[in-house]
N, C-alpha and C positions, 0 to 999 in steps of 0.2 A: 578481274580480267574485263576486257573490253566486250561490248555486245558483238555477237557474230555478224558478219557482213552479209552471209548468205542466210536466207530464211527458208529453209527446205520444208519446215513444219508450220510456217505462219505464225499463228498466235502462240503456240507452244514455245517457239523460239523467242518471242518476245517476253513470255513470262518466266521461262526457265533458263534461256540462253546465257545470261551472266551468272547464274547461281547453280548451274548443274554440278559443279565441283563440290559445292556444299551439300547438295542432295546426295551425291555418291558417297560422301564421307558419312553422312547420316545413315544411309543404307547399310554401309559397311559395318558401322557399329551395331545397328540393329541386327544384322546378320550374325554377328558374333554372339549377341545376346540370345537369339532364337536358336542358335546351334547348342548353346549350354542348356537351354530349357529342353530342347529335343533329346539331348543326351540323358538328362535326368529322367524324362519320361520313359525313354527306351530302357533304362535300368530298371524302373519300376515294372514296365510291361514285360520284361524278360523273366520276371518271376512268375508270370502267368503262362509262360511257354513262348516258344519261338514264333508261333503264328500271332501272337499278341502284339509283337514289335511292328510298329508302323511309323511312317513319316508323319511328322506333325504338320498340318495345313499352313500354320503361321510360318514355319521355317521355309516350306516349299514356296510360299508367296513371297517370302524375303528373298529367296535365290532368284526367282523369276523377275522381281522387281529390279534387282541388282543387275542381271543380265541385260534387261530392257534398257535401263538407265544408261548403262555403259555403251550400248550399241547407239543410243541417242547422242551420248557424248562424243562418239566417233564422228557423227555427222557434223559437229560443230568444230572440233579440234582433232584433226586427224592423227597427229603423232601421239599426243597424250591418250587419245581415244583407243588407238590400236594397242598400245601397251596395256592400258587398263583392261581392254577387252580380252586380250590374251590371258592376263592374270586372273580375271573374273570367271572366264569360261574354264580355265583350269581349276579354279575353286569350285565351280559347279560340278565338273567331272569327278574331282576328288570327292566331294561330298557324296555323290552318287555311290562311289565305290566304298567309301567309309560306311555308309549305311548297310550295304550289303555285307560288309565284314562283320558288323554288329549282329546281323541276322545270323550269320555262321556261328558266331560265339554263342548266341542264344540257343541255337540248335545243339551245339556241343555241350551245353550246360555249364560253360565256364563264365567267370565274371566278365562283364562288358568293360573293354578298355576305352579310354577317351579317344575320340576321332583325331589322332595326332596329325595325320596328314592334312586334314581339313583345317586344323586349327593353324598349322604352319602357313597354309595357303591364304587363310584369312588374315593372319598377321602381315603377310606380304602385301596383300591387297590394301590393307589398312594403311601400311606405310606408304605405299605409292600414291593412294588417293589423298592422304594427308599431305603429302609433298605437294600435289597438284593444288589442293584446296588452300593450303596455308604457305604458299610460296612467298606471299607478300611479307611474311615475317623474315625470311632469310634473304630477300631480294638485295637489300643494301649490301650485305656481306658477299653475296654471290657475284654482285656486279663489281666490287672491289677487286675480286680475284680473277674473274673471267673478262 
């Protein structure tokens, strides 16, 4: 993609402006990995009781970094940024409620399920961010049809 014409954040735009789609893609992949890691930890923690189940700081950091990166992306590319922001904020909210559901399962003493809603939301985010970052792959075919 071309460098942004408006530099709202100055040096940050110069460094990340043309690469932000790839940063979002990397953060989306990392977020999926940290989600799997947190679920494994929660399953282990649930054996010690419901009070032991806690959020993993790496996953929280991954969520916050993903939200901040998409908000920054919105300043550079409004359309793609708004769509990505809606999906990623939805992922953030889903992740919050999925964690609370795991705590309820731990309190009831039943096996912890996978966070299916957050997994679906993260796959949706990954698909859209991949489309934004890797559009150059399908651009010739897209241009031929559209």
